[in-house]
C-alpha positions as CSV (number, residue, x, y, z in Angstrom):
1,M,-91.7,-44.9,-23.7
2,W,-91.7,-41.2,-23.3
3,W,-92.4,-39.0,-20.3
4,E,-92.6,-35.4,-19.5
5,M,-92.4,-33.9,-16.0
6,N,-93.2,-30.5,-14.6
7,E,-93.7,-29.3,-11.1
8,E,-97.2,-30.7,-10.7
9,V,-97.8,-33.4,-13.4
10,E,-95.8,-36.2,-14.9
11,T,-96.9,-37.6,-18.2
12,V,-96.0,-41.2,-19.2
13,T,-96.7,-42.4,-22.8
14,L,-96.4,-46.2,-23.3
15,D,-95.7,-47.5,-26.8
16,S,-95.5,-51.2,-26.0
17,I,-96.0,-53.6,-23.2
18,E,-92.2,-53.7,-22.6
19,D,-92.5,-50.0,-21.5
20,M,-94.6,-51.1,-18.5
21,S,-91.5,-51.7,-16.4
22,N,-90.4,-48.1,-17.0
23,L,-93.6,-46.9,-15.4
24,K,-92.1,-47.7,-12.0
25,S,-89.8,-44.7,-12.5
26,A,-92.8,-42.4,-12.6
27,R,-93.5,-40.6,-9.3
28,V,-96.8,-42.3,-8.6
29,G,-98.0,-41.3,-5.2
30,E,-95.9,-38.2,-5.1
31,K,-97.3,-36.3,-8.1
32,I,-100.2,-36.4,-10.5
33,V,-99.3,-38.8,-13.2
34,T,-101.1,-39.2,-16.6
35,V,-100.7,-42.5,-18.4
36,D,-101.2,-42.5,-22.1
37,I,-101.7,-46.0,-23.7
38,R,-103.2,-44.8,-27.0
39,N,-100.3,-46.3,-29.0
40,I,-101.1,-49.8,-27.6
41,T,-103.3,-51.5,-30.2
42,V,-103.5,-55.0,-28.8
43,K,-106.5,-55.2,-26.4
44,E,-104.9,-57.9,-24.1
45,E,-101.8,-55.7,-23.7
46,R,-103.9,-52.7,-22.8
47,V,-105.7,-54.8,-20.1
48,R,-102.4,-56.0,-18.7
49,I,-101.1,-52.4,-18.5
50,L,-104.3,-51.1,-16.9
51,D,-104.1,-54.0,-14.3
52,F,-100.6,-53.0,-13.5
53,V,-101.4,-49.3,-13.3
54,A,-104.4,-49.9,-11.1
55,G,-102.4,-52.1,-8.7
56,L,-99.6,-49.5,-8.6
57,A,-102.1,-46.7,-7.8
58,L,-103.9,-48.8,-5.2
59,G,-100.6,-49.8,-3.5
60,K,-99.7,-46.1,-3.2
61,N,-103.1,-45.1,-1.9
62,C,-103.9,-43.1,-5.1
63,T,-107.0,-42.8,-7.2
64,I,-107.2,-43.5,-10.9
65,R,-109.5,-41.9,-13.4
66,K,-110.2,-42.5,-17.0
67,I,-109.7,-39.2,-19.0
68,N,-111.0,-40.4,-22.3
69,D,-112.0,-43.6,-24.2
70,E,-108.8,-43.6,-26.3
71,G,-106.6,-44.6,-23.4
72,V,-105.5,-41.7,-21.2
73,Y,-105.7,-42.2,-17.4
74,L,-105.0,-39.9,-14.5
75,I,-103.4,-41.2,-11.2
76,N,-104.0,-38.8,-8.3
77,P,-101.8,-39.0,-5.2
78,P,-103.6,-39.1,-1.8
79,N,-103.0,-35.4,-1.2
80,S,-104.3,-34.2,-4.6
81,K,-107.2,-31.9,-4.9
82,I,-108.2,-32.9,-8.4
């Protein structure tokens, strides 16, 4: 897993399903978080990760948006204007 953080956006790149547990360290609900799963090639793993990300976003009152078909998603905190 790799992530980058600046003042407004945190980017999380997942390379395997095992990296999913590290997503909890992202500041979902506090900052805008982009999740990149383009390196995940197994469809079932992508679905599991998206289910987890959607539940995490919902639990923190965030919205989630698909940025592209390759596997990049944006999680907006409740106070975001994007």
